[in-house]
N, C-alpha and C positions, 0 to 999 in steps of 0.2 A: 504494500500500500504506500503510494507516494503522497505524503501529507500536503505537498505543494500543488499537486495536480488534482482538480476536482474529480470525484467519482462520477461515472455515468449515472449510476442508480444505486441508492442506498435503501435497503429494506429494514425497517425497524420492527422487530418481532420475529418469532420463530415457531409459529404454529402452522397449521395446514395452509393458511393464506400466504404467510411469509415464505414458506418453503416452496410452494407452487410458483409464486412470483419469482423466486430465485432460480428455479429450474428453467422457466421460460426465458427469463432475462439472460441466463448463462448460455442457453442454447442459441440465443439471438446474437451472441458475441459481445454482450454489454459488460462482461466481467463484473457482476454485481457484488456489492459488499452487503453483508447482513450483520446487523448489530442484534445479537440474540436476546439480550435482556437477561434478567436474573433467573427467570423461570423458563428455560428452554423447552420447547415443545408444546406449550400452552396447556389447555384443559385436558387434552387427551393423555397427558402424563399421569393423571389421577383416574383414568378410566381403565378398568381391568379388561373386560371383554368388549371388543368392538365388532358388531355383527352387520352394521349397515353401511360400511364403506365398500364401494364396489370393487370387485376383483378378488375377493377372498371367500371361498366356499365355507370355511369354518371360521369361528370367531378368532380374532387376533388381539393381542395385547396392545393397548394404547401406546405405551412407551416404545414397544417394538416398532409400531407403525411410524411413529415420529422419527425413530432412528433411521428407518429406511428412507424416509423423505429427506432427512439430513444428508445421508450418504449419497443419495441421488443428486441433490443440489451441489454437493461438493465435487462429485464425479464430473460434472460439467464445468467446473471452475469457479463456483461460488466461494468467496472468502468469508468465513464466519468469524466475527469478532466477539469474544466473550466479554461484553461490556454493556452498559446501559446508558441511554440518552437522558441527560439532565435538563437540557434546554435546547430550543431550536430557534433559528432566525430565518423566517420565511419571507422577509421583506424584499430581498434582492436575490438574483441568480448569479453565481451558484448559492444555494442555500447552505446554512452553517448549522452543524449539529455538534453540540458540546456534550461529550461523554464524560464519564468518570476519569478517563485517562488522557483525552486529547480533544482537539477541535477538528471535525471532518467537514470538508466542503463537498457538495454533491449537486449535480445538475438536475436530478429528479429524486423524488422520495416516494416510497410506498409505505404507508402506515398500516401495520398489521399487528398491532399490540394486543388485540383480542379484548375479551371481556371476562369478568369473573362473576360467578353466581354469588348472590348475597346469602350469607349463612346465618343461622341463629346464634351460633357461638355457645351452644350448650354442651354439657358433658356427654361424651360418646359420639358426638357428631364427626369429629375428625377420625376417631378410631375406626368407625364403621363406614367411612366414605369409600364407595366402591364395593362394599360388602353388605349392601342392604340400604345404605343411605345414598341418595342421588339428587341431583338438581336438574335432571333431564329425563322426562318420561319417554320422549321419543327415542332417546338413546338406550335406556335401560328397562323400559316397561315390559318388554317381551320376557325378561327373566322372571317376571312375577305373574305369568299367565296362570289363571286359576287360583291365585293366592289372595290374601288380604293385605291391603296397603293403606297408607295414610298420606294425605297431601296437606301441607300447612301453607296457608296464605288465603287471601280473599280477593285478589285482583284478577285481571285477565289471564296472567300466567298460570295462576293456581287453578282457575276454572278450566282452562284449556288442557292442562296436565291431567286434571281429574276426568274430563271427558274422554281423553285418549285412553286413560287407564281403565275406565269403566267398560270399555269394549274388550279388555283383556283379562281383567282381574275378577275374582269372585266377589269381593267387597272392597269399596273405596270409602275411606273416611276423610272428610274435608274438615280440617280444624282451623278455626279463625278466632282471632282475639276479640272481634266485635260480634254484634248480633245480626249483621247483614253483610252481604258481599259488596265489593266495590267494582266488580267486573261489569262489562256491558250487559244490559238487560237481556239481549238476545242469547248471550252465552249462559247467563243465569237460568233462563227459562229452559234451555236444553238440558242443563245439569239437573235441575229440579225434577225433570221428567224421568231421570234414570232411577230405576228401582233398586239398583245395587249400590247406590251412593247414600251414605249417611253423613249428617252434618253435626259437628260438635262446636257449639257457639260459645262466645265469651271465654275462650280458653287459650292457654299457652302450653306448648310442649316444653318441659323443663329438663328432660333427660332421655337419652336413648340407651336401652339396656340390651345386652346380648352376651354371647360367649366370645371373649376376645381371642382365645386360643383357636377356636374353630372359625373365627371371623364370621359369626352368624348372629344377626339381629333377631330378637324375639319379642320385644315390647317397647313401648314408650310411656313415659310418665306425663300425665296431663293435669294441669292445675287450672281451675276455673276462677271466676271473679269472687266466688264465695269462699275461696281458699280450700275448696274440696279437691283432694288429690286422688287420681285413679290411674290404674295401669291398663293400657290397651294392647292386647297381643296382636302383633302384625308381623308380616314377613318383609315388607319394604316400606321405606319412609322417604317421601319426596319433598324437598324444600323448594317452595315456589314463591319466594318473596322478591323476585326480580333479579336482574343482572345489572352490573355497573361496567360500562366500557372503560378500558384503560386509556383515557384520553385527556387526563388532567394536564399533561404536557402541552397540549395544543389549545387549551382554553384561551379565548380571546385572540387566537391566531388563525383559527379556521371556523367556519360556520358550523354550528352543531345545535341539536335540540336541547331542551331543558334537562334531559337526562344524560347529556354528554355524548350522544351518538353523532358521528360526523356526517354532515349532509354531503351527498354526492349527486351528480347529475343523473337523470333517469337512464336506466340501462347502461350505466357507466360507473367507473370508480373515480372519476374526476371530482376533486373538491373545488372550492371556490378560488383556489390559487393554482394557476397553471403550473404543471410540473409536479404537483403533489397529489397523490392518489391514496385512497383508503379502501382496504379490502378486508373482508371477514367480519368478525363480531364488533369491530369498532363502528361499523356503519349499518349492520344488519341486526335489527332488534326483533325480527319476526321468526326467522328460521334457525339461526345459530347452530348449524350443523357443520361437521368437518367437510363434507362434500360440497356444500354451498360456499364455504370459506375458500376451499381450494379453487372453485370455479372463479371466484372474484380475484383470487391471486393471479390466475391466468390472465384475466381481463386487464388487471393493473399493469402487468409486465408488457402486454401488447400495446396498451395505451401509452405507457412510458416510452417505449421504443418509438412510437409514432411521434410523440412530443419531441424527443431528442433529435429525430430525423428532420422534423419541421423547423427546428432551430439550427439545423446544420451542425449539431454538436457531434453527431456520429456520421 
């Protein structure tokens, strides 16, 4: 890496969106630089069995899948920097990225820093993550087919998760700290019609209980507003209290919505600043799947190449 010569393209983040952008950019001869961040691989690093990524007949381990993406990106010439970006200057081209170790200039940027599920922060949550505790019903719901599960939350995310699970699971408990849902009325109506969905109102989950040695969840502790405490036997527990995109770095520098998701042009990864692209969960609040993130990573690299070509940089 020549610190005096600007990079053609710098990819910030190393999840499916980032690695796919790197693969396409490298194959296009752009010699991409990836700044991997502190948590390489994104959310799939805490996912045990991945069944819904195309190309694999049997489930694969999330960390293994990310390692394969990393190896593929590097095999085409991607340079991966184990560092994280502390500040960015997007005012002029080349852009400047200040990391923990240096200042990097780049003629285009792909933001692929992902998003994180919001967690409850209760006892047992981290211990059983991936072993009964999940924040993605579309990813993990199939493992609980015919079983009893609980969803915590009251917004659109929680209701959508519960609707999805109701078609797979024997029984779905929806636990909410208030006495009514915040989700859109049409979603609520669909959920209330489900005969295998039970609601537990005015309650909080305080602990997740299971066998740590066998990594098997067997119940949760619920406390209501009257301070009554009960145990609910379940096989799976889904936390659906929203996601937070990792975009604080770009606040007041790029257009984003009130929740921090970066705005992009329709059917594009272009942000409001030419040469800056956003791919994956930083801009996608709806699907949040590895395969859709990878698709956007592909788009961002193609659009970045087009931008660099139009500016006669390459």
